[in-house]
C-alpha positions in Angstrom: 189.3 -217.1 130.1 192.9 -215.9 129.7 194.4 -219.3 128.8 191.7 -219.8 126.1 191.9 -216.5 124.3 195.0 -214.8 125.6 195.4 -211.8 127.9 194.2 -209.0 125.5 191.0 -210.7 124.6 190.3 -211.7 128.2 190.8 -208.2 129.3 188.5 -206.8 126.6 185.8 -209.3 127.6 186.3 -208.4 131.3 185.9 -204.7 130.7 182.9 -205.1 128.5 181.2 -207.3 131.1 181.4 -204.4 133.5 178.9 -202.5 131.4 175.3 -202.5 132.8 173.1 -205.2 131.3 176.1 -207.0 129.7 176.7 -210.5 131.0 179.7 -212.8 130.2 178.3 -214.2 127.0 177.2 -210.8 125.6 180.6 -209.4 126.6 182.3 -212.2 124.7 180.1 -211.6 121.6 180.9 -207.9 121.7 184.6 -208.5 122.1 184.7 -210.8 119.1 182.7 -208.3 117.0 185.2 -205.5 118.0 188.2 -207.7 117.2 186.8 -208.4 113.7 186.1 -204.8 113.0 188.4 -203.1 110.4 191.1 -201.2 112.4 189.8 -197.8 111.4 186.3 -198.6 112.7 187.7 -200.0 116.0 189.8 -196.8 116.4 186.7 -194.7 115.7 184.8 -196.6 118.4 187.6 -196.2 120.9 188.0 -192.5 120.1 184.2 -191.8 120.4 184.3 -193.3 123.9 187.3 -191.3 124.9 185.9 -188.1 123.3 182.5 -188.5 125.1 184.3 -189.2 128.4 186.5 -186.1 128.1 183.9 -183.6 126.7 180.5 -184.5 128.1 179.4 -182.8 131.3 176.3 -181.7 133.1 174.4 -178.6 131.8 174.7 -175.9 134.4 171.0 -175.2 134.1 169.1 -178.5 133.7 171.8 -181.0 134.6 171.4 -182.9 131.3 174.4 -184.5 129.7 175.9 -182.1 127.2 179.0 -181.1 125.4 177.9 -177.4 125.3 176.8 -175.3 128.2 174.0 -174.5 128.4 172.7 -177.5 126.5 170.8 -177.1 123.2 167.4 -177.3 124.9 168.2 -174.7 127.6 169.7 -172.5 124.9 166.5 -172.6 122.8 164.7 -169.3 123.3 161.5 -170.6 121.7 160.7 -172.9 124.6 158.4 -171.9 127.4 160.5 -170.8 130.5 157.5 -171.0 132.8 157.3 -174.8 132.8 159.9 -177.2 134.0 159.5 -181.0 133.7 161.5 -183.0 136.2 162.8 -186.4 135.0 165.0 -189.0 136.6 167.3 -189.6 133.7 168.5 -188.0 130.5 166.9 -191.0 128.6 163.5 -190.0 130.0 164.0 -186.5 128.8 164.9 -187.9 125.3 161.7 -189.9 125.4 159.6 -186.8 126.0 161.4 -184.9 123.3 160.5 -187.6 120.8 156.8 -186.9 121.5 157.2 -183.3 120.2 154.5 -182.4 122.8 156.4 -180.6 125.5 157.8 -177.2 124.8 159.0 -176.1 128.3 162.4 -176.8 129.9 163.7 -179.8 131.9 165.5 -180.7 135.0 167.3 -184.0 135.3 167.6 -185.5 138.8 170.0 -188.3 137.8 168.2 -190.9 139.9 165.3 -191.3 142.4 165.1 -191.4 146.2 165.7 -195.0 147.2 166.6 -195.7 150.9 167.1 -199.4 150.0 169.9 -198.5 147.5 171.3 -195.7 149.7 170.1 -192.9 147.5 168.8 -189.8 149.4 167.4 -186.5 148.2 170.9 -185.0 148.7 172.3 -187.4 146.1 170.1 -185.9 143.4 170.1 -182.5 141.8 167.1 -181.3 143.9 169.1 -178.4 145.4 169.9 -177.1 141.9 166.2 -177.4 141.0 165.2 -175.3 144.0 167.8 -172.7 143.1 166.3 -172.5 139.6 162.8 -171.9 141.1 164.2 -169.0 143.1 166.0 -167.3 140.2 163.7 -168.1 137.2 160.0 -167.2 136.6 158.7 -170.7 136.8 154.9 -171.1 137.1 154.6 -175.0 137.0 156.8 -177.9 137.7 155.7 -181.2 136.1 157.1 -184.2 138.0 157.7 -187.0 135.5 159.5 -189.5 137.6 158.9 -193.2 136.9 155.6 -194.7 138.2 157.3 -197.1 140.6 158.0 -197.0 144.4 161.2 -194.9 144.1 159.6 -192.5 141.5 156.5 -192.0 143.6 158.6 -191.3 146.8 160.7 -188.8 144.8 157.5 -187.1 143.4 156.0 -186.8 146.9 159.3 -185.4 148.3 159.6 -182.9 145.4 156.0 -181.8 145.9 156.7 -181.2 149.6 159.7 -179.0 149.0 158.4 -177.1 146.0 154.9 -176.2 147.2 156.2 -173.6 149.8 157.7 -171.7 146.9 154.2 -171.0 145.4 155.0 -172.8 142.2 152.2 -175.1 140.9 153.3 -178.8 141.1 151.7 -181.4 138.8 152.4 -185.1 138.2 152.2 -186.9 134.9 149.1 -189.1 134.6 149.5 -192.8 134.9 148.9 -193.7 131.3 152.5 -194.8 131.8 152.5 -198.4 133.0 153.3 -198.9 136.7 156.7 -200.5 137.2 157.8 -199.4 133.7 160.6 -197.0 132.7 159.8 -193.9 130.6 162.7 -194.7 128.3 160.7 -197.7 126.9 157.2 -196.1 126.7 155.8 -195.2 123.3 155.2 -191.6 122.3 151.4 -191.7 122.3 151.3 -193.0 125.9 153.8 -190.3 127.0 151.7 -187.6 125.3 148.5 -188.8 127.0 150.3 -188.9 130.4 151.5 -185.3 129.8 148.0 -184.1 128.9 146.5 -185.8 131.9 148.9 -184.5 134.5 147.4 -183.5 137.8 148.3 -181.2 140.6 149.8 -182.9 143.7 
């Protein structure tokens, strides 16, 4: 690649191809797009990446990505503090926020239990969740992990460790397609899944 385009272009393509879901052809297309951007727009893109990397961190309460601590959702006094929805990923949380149906708080696990991929309960933010249950007046935990093997394993594990605390544990209903990701599910389906949650 280097002898065709030169070192700078080859390096840009190589770095872009490291991004998830970006293959060689997509990386090449993105690289050409960036190179043809006006200088100020390319600089703005580079600065936004660096700024996000420097300033974004985990919320100390819900573990969501944020540049303020606590995050905007945790700082919202109008939300119901007695309900926590547990999601795998910040994108899942964003999907539920788009429905406008959930008014409690969230907890982001940053993954799901997957022995095949070497992810155990200790790799997730489960300990932080249990600490919240000890210090906050939580009445219900809604488990909204993805409806796949890893999500179900995580839901069962969470139910097992939360139930001894006396907090009610529910699971979102499977209006969400099995094998799908919450990030891509429409708002109506997510709303129905929330309404049809059940105790586990």
